[in-house]
VEXNU-45869 format. One record per residue: residue in one letter; x negated, y negated, z negated of N, C-alpha, C in turn; residue number from 0. Coordinates in steps of 0.1 Angstrom, whole numbers, plus 5000, padded with zeros to 4 digits. Atoms other than C-alpha are relative to their C-alpha. Example, Ala and Ser with C-alpha at 12.3 -4.5 7.8 and 13.67 -1.06 7.14 Angstrom:
('A' (4991 5012 5000) (4877 5045 4922) (4991 4988 5000) 0)
('S' (5009 5011 5000) (4863 5011 4929) (5008 4989 4992) 1)
***
This chain:
('X' (5010 4994 5008) (2311 5340 7439) (5006 5010 4990) 0)
('X' (4995 4990 5009) (2315 5371 7417) (4998 4996 4986) 1)
('X' (5002 5003 5014) (2319 5370 7380) (4987 5006 4995) 2)
('X' (5012 4995 5007) (2288 5374 7359) (5005 5006 4987) 3)
('X' (4996 4993 5012) (2292 5400 7332) (4991 4995 4989) 4)
('X' (5008 5004 5012) (2282 5387 7298) (4997 5012 4991) 5)
('X' (5004 4989 5008) (2263 5412 7278) (5005 4998 4985) 6)
('X' (4995 5001 5014) (2280 5419 7244) (4993 5011 4993) 7)
('X' (5006 4990 5009) (2266 5439 7215) (5007 5013 5000) 8)
('X' (4994 4986 5000) (2272 5476 7218) (4989 5009 4996) 9)
('X' (5010 4990 5004) (2254 5508 7210) (4987 4999 5009) 10)
('X' (5013 5000 4992) (2217 5509 7221) (4997 4986 5006) 11)
('X' (5005 5014 4996) (2214 5471 7225) (4989 4996 4991) 12)
('X' (5010 5006 5009) (2184 5453 7212) (5006 4986 4997) 13)
('X' (4994 5012 5004) (2197 5424 7192) (4989 4991 4992) 14)
('X' (5008 5010 5008) (2178 5393 7180) (5009 4990 4994) 15)
('X' (4990 5008 5007) (2196 5373 7154) (4994 4994 4987) 16)
('X' (5002 5005 5014) (2194 5351 7123) (5012 5005 4992) 17)
('X' (4989 4996 5008) (2214 5363 7094) (4998 4995 4985) 18)
('X' (5000 5003 5014) (2223 5355 7058) (5009 5011 4993) 19)
('X' (4992 4990 5008) (2235 5382 7033) (5001 4994 4986) 20)
('X' (4998 5007 5012) (2250 5365 7003) (5011 5006 4992) 21)
('X' (4989 4996 5009) (2272 5373 6973) (5011 4989 5001) 22)
('X' (4989 5009 4999) (2306 5356 6971) (4997 4986 4993) 23)
('X' (5003 5012 5007) (2292 5330 6947) (4989 4991 5007) 24)
('X' (5010 5007 4992) (2267 5319 6974) (4985 5004 4997) 25)
('X' (5014 4995 5002) (2236 5337 6959) (4995 5008 5012) 26)
('X' (5005 4993 4988) (2215 5347 6989) (4992 5012 4996) 27)
('X' (5008 4988 5002) (2203 5383 6988) (4989 5003 5010) 28)
('X' (5010 4999 4989) (2185 5383 7021) (5004 4991 5011) 29)
('X' (4997 5009 4989) (2181 5360 7050) (4988 4998 5009) 30)
('X' (5011 5003 4991) (2161 5351 7081) (4999 4985 5003) 31)
('X' (5000 5014 4997) (2170 5314 7082) (4987 4994 4993) 32)
('X' (5013 5006 5004) (2138 5293 7078) (4988 5009 5003) 33)
('X' (5010 4990 4996) (2119 5323 7092) (5002 5004 5014) 34)
('X' (4998 4994 4987) (2116 5344 7122) (5013 5008 5001) 35)
('X' (4988 4992 4999) (2148 5360 7135) (4997 5015 5000) 36)
('X' (5002 4985 5001) (2153 5397 7131) (5004 5006 5014) 37)
('X' (4997 4993 4988) (2151 5420 7161) (5001 5015 4997) 38)
('X' (4998 4985 5003) (2164 5456 7160) (5009 5005 5011) 39)
('X' (4992 4993 4990) (2182 5482 7181) (5012 5005 4993) 40)
('X' (4988 4995 5006) (2218 5489 7173) (4999 5015 4998) 41)
('X' (5000 4985 5003) (2221 5524 7157) (4987 5005 4996) 42)
('X' (5014 4995 5004) (2184 5526 7147) (4999 5001 4985) 43)
('X' (5001 4999 5015) (2192 5524 7109) (4995 4988 4993) 44)
('X' (5005 5012 5006) (2178 5490 7104) (5011 4993 4991) 45)
('X' (4989 5005 5008) (2212 5477 7092) (5009 5011 4996) 46)
('X' (4990 4990 5004) (2237 5497 7072) (5012 4999 5009) 47)
('X' (4989 4999 4990) (2267 5508 7093) (5010 4989 4998) 48)
('X' (4990 5010 5003) (2291 5484 7076) (4997 4986 5006) 49)
('X' (5005 5013 4995) (2270 5454 7086) (4999 5001 5015) 50)
('X' (5001 4998 4985) (2263 5468 7121) (5013 4999 5007) 51)
('X' (4987 4999 4994) (2299 5474 7128) (5006 4986 5004) 52)
('X' (4994 5013 4997) (2308 5437 7126) (4993 4992 5011) 53)
('X' (5007 5007 4989) (2283 5428 7153) (5005 5004 5014) 54)
('X' (4995 4995 4987) (2300 5449 7181) (5009 4990 5006) 55)
('X' (4992 5009 4992) (2314 5427 7208) (4995 4986 5000) 56)
('X' (5005 5013 5000) (2295 5396 7199) (4990 4998 5012) 57)
('X' (5009 5003 4989) (2274 5378 7226) (4990 4989 4995) 58)
('X' (5011 5010 5003) (2243 5355 7226) (5007 4987 4998) 59)
('X' (4994 5013 5003) (2252 5322 7210) (5011 5001 4990) 60)
('X' (4989 4999 5010) (2280 5336 7188) (4995 4998 4986) 61)
('X' (5002 5001 5015) (2281 5327 7151) (5012 5006 4993) 62)
('X' (4989 4994 5007) (2302 5346 7127) (4996 5002 4985) 63)
('X' (5002 4998 5014) (2306 5348 7089) (5012 5008 4995) 64)
('X' (4989 4991 5005) (2326 5376 7073) (4997 5004 4986) 65)
('X' (5001 4993 5014) (2333 5388 7037) (5002 5015 5003) 66)
('X' (4999 4986 4998) (2328 5425 7036) (5001 5007 4987) 67)
('X' (4997 4992 5012) (2341 5449 7009) (4989 5009 4997) 68)
('X' (5010 4991 5004) (2317 5470 6989) (5001 5014 5007) 69)
('X' (4999 4987 4994) (2331 5502 7004) (4995 5001 5014) 70)
('X' (5005 5000 4987) (2319 5491 7038) (4985 4996 5001) 71)
('X' (5014 5004 5000) (2285 5480 7027) (4991 5008 4991) 72)
('X' (5010 4993 5009) (2265 5491 6996) (5007 5009 4990) 73)
('X' (4992 4991 5009) (2293 5511 6979) (5002 4995 4986) 74)
('X' (4997 5004 5014) (2301 5511 6942) (4989 5007 4991) 75)
('X' (5010 4994 5009) (2277 5518 6913) (5005 5014 4995) 76)
('X' (4997 4987 5004) (2276 5554 6903) (4992 5004 4987) 77)
('X' (5008 4996 5012) (2267 5567 6868) (4989 5009 5002) 78)
('X' (5011 4990 4996) (2247 5595 6884) (4987 4994 5004) 79)
('X' (5012 5007 4996) (2223 5569 6896) (4992 4992 4989) 80)
('X' (5007 5006 5012) (2213 5557 6861) (4993 5012 4993) 81)
('X' (5009 4990 5005) (2184 5577 6847) (4992 4995 4988) 82)
('X' (5008 5004 5011) (2166 5577 6814) (4986 5007 5002) 83)
('X' (5014 4995 4998) (2128 5581 6817) (4992 4998 4987) 84)
('X' (5009 5002 5011) (2101 5585 6791) (4991 4988 5003) 85)
('X' (5008 5012 4998) (2082 5552 6786) (4986 5004 5004) 86)
('X' (5014 4996 4996) (2049 5572 6790) (4999 5004 5015) 87)
('X' (5001 4998 4986) (2059 5579 6826) (4996 4987 5008) 88)
('X' (5004 5013 4994) (2051 5542 6833) (4986 4998 4996) 89)
('X' (5014 5003 5002) (2016 5530 6836) (4999 4991 4987) 90)
('X' (5002 5008 5012) (2003 5515 6803) (4998 4985 5003) 91)
('X' (5003 5014 4997) (1992 5483 6820) (5012 4993 5007) 92)
('X' (4988 5006 4994) (2027 5478 6835) (5009 4995 4989) 93)
('X' (4992 5006 5010) (2045 5453 6813) (5015 4999 5004) 94)
('X' (4986 4999 4996) (2081 5464 6819) (5009 4992 4991) 95)
('X' (4990 5008 5007) (2110 5442 6808) (5014 5003 5006) 96)
('X' (4986 4999 4995) (2148 5445 6810) (5003 4990 5011) 97)
('X' (4996 5009 4989) (2161 5431 6842) (4990 5001 5012) 98)
('X' (5010 4998 4989) (2129 5439 6862) (5005 5010 5010) 99)
('X' (4998 4990 4990) (2132 5457 6895) (4987 5005 5005) 100)
('X' (5013 4993 4997) (2104 5482 6902) (5002 5010 5011) 101)
('X' (4999 4989 4989) (2097 5504 6932) (4995 5013 4994) 102)
('X' (5002 4986 5005) (2098 5541 6924) (4998 5009 5012) 103)
('X' (5002 4990 4989) (2085 5569 6947) (5008 5012 4997) 104)
('X' (4992 4988 5001) (2108 5598 6954) (4991 5012 5003) 105)
('X' (5008 4988 4997) (2096 5634 6957) (4997 5001 5015) 106)
('X' (5002 5000 4986) (2099 5629 6995) (4990 4989 5005) 107)
('X' (5009 5011 4996) (2076 5599 6994) (5006 4987 5003) 108)
('X' (4993 5013 4997) (2102 5572 7000) (4999 4992 4987) 109)
('X' (5000 5009 5011) (2102 5542 6978) (5014 4994 4998) 110)
('X' (4987 5005 5003) (2135 5531 6961) (4998 4990 4988) 111)
('X' (5001 5010 5011) (2141 5501 6938) (5008 5006 4988) 112)
('X' (4993 4997 5012) (2152 5507 6902) (5000 4988 4991) 113)
('X' (4999 5012 5009) (2164 5480 6878) (4999 5005 4985) 114)
('X' (5002 4997 5014) (2152 5483 6842) (5012 4995 4992) 115)
('X' (4988 5004 5007) (2184 5483 6821) (4997 4998 4985) 116)
('X' (5002 4999 5014) (2171 5491 6786) (4987 5007 4997) 117)
('X' (5012 4994 5005) (2139 5499 6768) (5002 5002 4985) 118)
('X' (4997 4997 5014) (2144 5517 6735) (4995 5013 4996) 119)
('X' (5004 4987 5006) (2128 5544 6713) (4992 5008 5010) 120)
('X' (5008 4993 4991) (2102 5553 6739) (5006 5005 5013) 121)
('X' (4993 4997 4988) (2127 5556 6766) (5004 4988 5008) 122)
('X' (4997 5011 4991) (2135 5534 6796) (5012 5005 5009) 123)
('X' (4988 4997 4992) (2170 5534 6812) (4999 4992 5013) 124)
('X' (5002 5006 4986) (2167 5527 6850) (5013 5002 5008) 125)
('X' (4988 4999 4991) (2196 5519 6874) (4995 5001 5014) 126)
('X' (5004 4998 4987) (2189 5533 6908) (5011 4997 5011) 127)
('X' (4989 5004 4991) (2222 5520 6923) (4994 4988 5008) 128)
('X' (5005 5011 4992) (2216 5495 6952) (5004 4987 4992) 129)
('X' (4996 5012 5007) (2215 5460 6936) (5012 4993 5004) 130)
('X' (4988 5006 4995) (2244 5449 6958) (5012 5009 4999) 131)
('X' (4988 4990 5002) (2266 5480 6949) (5010 4993 4992) 132)
('X' (4989 5005 5007) (2300 5469 6938) (5003 4985 5003) 133)
('X' (4998 5014 4996) (2297 5434 6953) (5005 4998 5014) 134)
('X' (4996 5004 4987) (2316 5419 6981) (4989 4991 5005) 135)
('X' (5010 5009 4995) (2291 5403 7004) (5005 4992 5012) 136)
('X' (4996 5009 4989) (2293 5375 7029) (4988 5001 5010) 137)
('X' (5010 4997 4990) (2274 5384 7061) (5002 4990 5011) 138)
('X' (4999 5011 4990) (2267 5354 7084) (4989 5003 5010) 139)
('X' (5010 4997 4990) (2250 5359 7117) (5001 4989 5011) 140)
('X' (5000 5008 4988) (2239 5338 7147) (4992 5009 5010) 141)
('X' (5006 4991 4990) (2232 5360 7177) (4991 4991 5010) 142)
('X' (5009 5007 4991) (2201 5347 7196) (4999 5006 5014) 143)
('X' (5002 4993 4987) (2196 5373 7223) (5004 5015 4999) 144)
('X' (4996 4986 4999) (2209 5407 7234) (4994 5005 5013) 145)
('X' (5005 4993 4989) (2191 5431 7257) (5004 5014 5000) 146)
('X' (4997 4986 5000) (2200 5465 7269) (4987 5008 4997) 147)
('X' (5012 4992 5003) (2176 5492 7256) (4996 5007 5012) 148)
('X' (5005 4993 4989) (2154 5506 7283) (4997 5015 4996) 149)
('X' (5002 4986 5004) (2156 5544 7280) (4990 5007 5010) 150)
***
């Protein structure tokens, strides 16, 4: 009998997996455990490149947990991503508080999260850095299924 080739994750594969993305202290930032697994196509932008790269070569049934440095995931916080906005730019019925994360619309129509850092003298300081920027993350996956993408 001939050898059966086992499909491994590569470019343009459809991957179904469970995952957990956590900080080093165990705080879970995102996960599919206790829910439906995630299905996506490698290279489609669903996962950031640093997370996607650690999946290459895995096969169905594989489990893996890796600590990944900030430079390979969400980067480091940048001062240029902290902006001060006038309080009157926020809806009066929006009760903003320090620590809240609010969705903001960009001029191109995309929505990005911003963390309220400080409210003072009619101004609101907002941090638009990714909430995981500067943090090493632990990315744990269980590969459920891999299919070649039909072009």
